[in-house]
C-alpha positions in Angstrom: 17.2 -12.8 -27.5 18.6 -9.5 -25.5 21.6 -9.9 -23.0 19.6 -10.0 -20.3 17.5 -12.8 -21.4 20.8 -15.1 -22.4 22.2 -14.1 -18.7 18.9 -14.8 -17.6 19.3 -18.9 -18.7 20.9 -19.8 -15.4 20.1 -16.6 -13.6 17.2 -14.8 -12.3 18.7 -11.8 -10.3 15.7 -10.5 -8.4 16.8 -6.8 -7.3 14.1 -5.6 -4.5 16.6 -3.8 -3.0 15.8 -1.1 0.2 16.3 1.7 -2.1 13.6 0.5 -4.6 10.7 0.5 -1.9 10.5 3.9 -1.3 6.4 3.5 -1.4 6.2 1.0 1.4 7.1 1.7 5.0 6.6 5.5 5.3 4.4 5.4 8.5 6.8 5.0 11.6 5.8 2.8 14.7 3.5 4.7 17.3 4.9 5.8 20.1 8.0 6.2 18.6 11.8 7.3 20.6 13.6 10.3 20.1 16.2 8.0 18.5 13.7 6.8 15.8 12.5 10.3 15.0 16.2 11.6 14.7 16.3 8.6 12.1 13.3 9.2 10.5 13.8 12.8 10.0 17.0 11.7 8.1 15.3 9.1 6.5 12.6 12.1 5.3 15.3 14.3 4.0 17.5 11.3 1.8 14.2 10.6 -0.2 14.1 14.6 -0.8 17.8 14.4 -2.3 18.6 14.0 -6.2 21.0 11.1 -5.3 17.9 9.4 -3.7 20.5 9.4 -0.5 23.4 7.3 -1.8 26.4 9.3 -2.2 29.5 9.5 0.1 29.1 13.2 1.1 25.5 12.7 2.6 26.3 12.9 6.0 28.6 16.3 5.9 25.1 17.9 4.0 23.0 16.7 6.4 25.8 18.4 9.1 25.1 21.3 7.5 21.9 21.0 7.0 21.2 20.4 11.6 23.8 23.6 11.8 21.4 25.7 9.6 18.5 24.6 11.8 20.1 26.0 14.9 20.9 22.3 16.9 24.5 22.7 18.7 27.6 21.1 17.6 26.9 18.7 20.1 23.4 18.0 19.2 24.5 17.8 15.7 26.8 14.8 16.8 24.2 13.3 18.7 21.7 13.2 15.8 24.8 11.7 13.6 25.6 9.3 16.1 21.8 8.0 16.2 22.0 7.6 12.2 25.1 5.5 11.6 25.0 3.5 14.6 21.3 2.7 15.3 20.1 3.8 11.8 20.5 -0.2 10.6 18.5 -1.5 13.4 15.7 1.1 13.1 15.2 0.2 9.1 15.0 -3.3 9.9 12.6 -3.0 12.5 10.6 -0.4 9.9 10.4 -3.2 7.2 9.8 -5.9 9.7 6.7 -3.8 10.5 5.7 -3.5 7.0 6.5 -6.7 5.8 4.9 -9.0 8.3 1.6 -6.5 8.8 -1.4 -8.5 9.3 -3.3 -6.4 6.4 0.1 -5.9 3.5 0.2 -2.3 2.1 1.9 -4.1 -1.2 0.9 -6.9 -3.6 1.8 -10.0 -2.0 1.9 -11.7 -5.2 5.2 -12.7 -7.6 6.3 -9.5 -9.8 4.9 -9.8 -13.4 7.7 -8.9 -14.8 9.3 -12.0 -13.0 6.8 -14.0 -14.1 6.9 -13.3 -17.7 10.3 -12.7 -17.5 11.0 -16.7 -16.2 8.0 -18.7 -17.6 10.1 -20.1 -20.6 13.5 -20.5 -19.2 14.5 -23.5 -17.5 15.3 -23.5 -13.9 18.8 -22.7 -12.6 19.9 -20.4 -9.9 18.5 -17.7 -8.5 19.3 -14.8 -6.1 16.6 -12.7 -4.4 18.1 -9.5 -3.1 16.1 -7.7 -0.4 13.4 -10.7 -0.7 11.4 -9.0 2.1 8.8 -11.8 2.8 9.8 -13.9 0.0 7.0 -13.2 -2.5 9.3 -13.9 -5.8 11.7 -16.4 -3.7 8.8 -18.9 -3.2 7.7 -18.2 -6.8 10.7 -19.5 -8.2 11.2 -22.3 -5.7 8.1 -23.7 -6.6 8.7 -23.3 -10.4 12.1 -25.9 -9.8 14.5 -22.8 -9.5 17.4 -23.2 -6.5 17.0 -19.9 -4.7 18.8 -17.9 -2.4 17.5 -14.8 -1.0 18.8 -12.6 1.7 17.2 -9.4 3.5 18.2 -7.7 6.7 14.2 -7.8 8.3 14.9 -11.1 10.1 11.0 -11.4 10.9 10.3 -11.0 7.3 13.1 -13.6 6.3 11.7 -16.0 8.5 8.0 -15.3 6.9 9.5 -16.5 3.7 10.6 -19.4 5.4 7.5 -19.9 7.0 5.9 -19.7 3.5 8.0 -22.3 1.9 7.2 -24.6 4.3 3.7 -24.2 4.0 4.4 -24.8 -0.1 6.6 -27.2 0.1 9.6 -25.7 -1.2 13.2 -25.0 0.1 15.1 -21.8 0.1 18.0 -20.7 1.6 18.3 -17.3 3.6 20.0 -15.1 5.1 19.5 -12.1 7.3 22.0 -9.6 5.7 22.8 -6.0 3.9 23.7 -6.2 0.1 27.0 -4.9 1.4 27.3 -8.2 4.2 26.3 -10.9 1.5 29.0 -13.0 -0.4 28.4 -12.7 -3.6 30.5 -14.9 -4.8 32.0 -15.1 -8.3 30.0 -16.2 -11.4 27.5 -18.2 -8.7 24.6 -16.7 -10.3 25.8 -15.8 -13.8 27.5 -17.9 -16.5 31.1 -16.3 -16.8 30.6 -15.1 -20.1 27.5 -12.6 -18.7 29.5 -11.8 -16.0 28.2 -8.2 -13.8 30.5 -5.7 -15.1 29.5 -7.0 -18.6 25.9 -6.6 -17.7 26.0 -3.3 -15.8 27.9 -1.7 -18.7 25.8 -2.8 -21.3 
């Protein structure tokens, strides 16, 4: 039995992090305002970076890009303020549109990998990180798991709760980003298989 299989006996750590959803929500809302256009341009640029947009010098490098395009110092500072001060809101709105669309552009069934990996496990605690509209969380709850999930997209989280109620199961949900959620200590995995050990194996 692999380390992940043993660790999963008390845990299913469902990772749907926003950075792992690049194929969805690529089209911004129609009639977008200038702030959304600024953010969308930055978002597109980050997807083309080797780090996938996850490095501490990202804004400094983007500042250089804007300067090379001929923007004034005042314009550059405005762009960066929009990105840092409004980016999270714009991103949440983007995912709300995608995850609650009448005709979804993604598979609404639980992930096949999740179904396969949990089919012979005794239910325990499960954490769905970036839960979206709850396709995996609801499935786990139906199998008897005690499921907590979070996502910054508030309308998607509400949709997950609605689906759970329709299916007669319970979810504990939060409208939070991963840097806001309190993961606790050994809350979702046995002490023997702590997060640091899993990460380094």
